[in-house]
N, C-alpha and C positions, 0 to 999 in steps of 0.2 A: 923624701920629697912628698908633699901633698899634691893631690890632683889638681887643686886650685892654683898651684904654683907653676904648673906645666903651661908653657905659652906657645907650644907648637902643636899643629893639627895632627901629626902623627909622632909616635915614639916607638922605641925599640922594645922588644919583648923584655929585655933586661931592665929597662927603665919602668915598664909596666909592672914588673914584679917588685921593684923597690917601692913604687907607689902603694901597691897593695899590702906589702909587708909593713910599711909605715902606718897603714890604717889597721894593722891587727890581723891581716889575712896571711895564712901560711900558703906560700906560692913559690914554686921553683920555676926555673926557665923551661926545663923539659916538660913539666906538667902543664904549663901555659901553652907551650907549642903543640903538645898533643891535644889540648882542648880546643885550640884554634882550629887545627887540622880536622878534628872530628865535629866541629860546629857547636861545641859545648859553650864556647866563649864567643859570643857574636860580636865582640868589639874589635876582632882582628881578622886578617886575611892572610893566606898563604899562596905563594907562587912556587909551585913545585919545578925544579930545574931539571928534572929527569933523573933516571937511574944512574947515568954515567957521571953526573955531578953530584957531589956529596951534600951540599948545603942548599936547603930551600930558603926562600926569602919570606919573611914574616913582616907584616905591618900591623901596628895597633893604633886605632883612631882614638884620640884623647877624649873627644866629646862622647863617642859610644862607650868607652870605658867609664867615664864620669856617670852616664846615665845608668849604666849597669851597676855600678857601685850605689848609686842613690836608690834604685830599685830594691836593693838588698839591704838597705840600711847601713851601709859601710861608711858613707860620708856623712 
């Protein structure tokens, strides 16, 4: 799926990885999650659910991802 085909304001980390892979960028879910958590990928946010809960919640903003891709000449 191409970023221009995404019609939602937010997407999952998994979908964002598919979009990037479709554009030729090697990206895995764990790498993207780590990058969002570290602030390396500014197109997403993380909600930490605490130590007792295993899964944090990630949100990827479609427009910010598209802008990030354009800045890097990916689109």
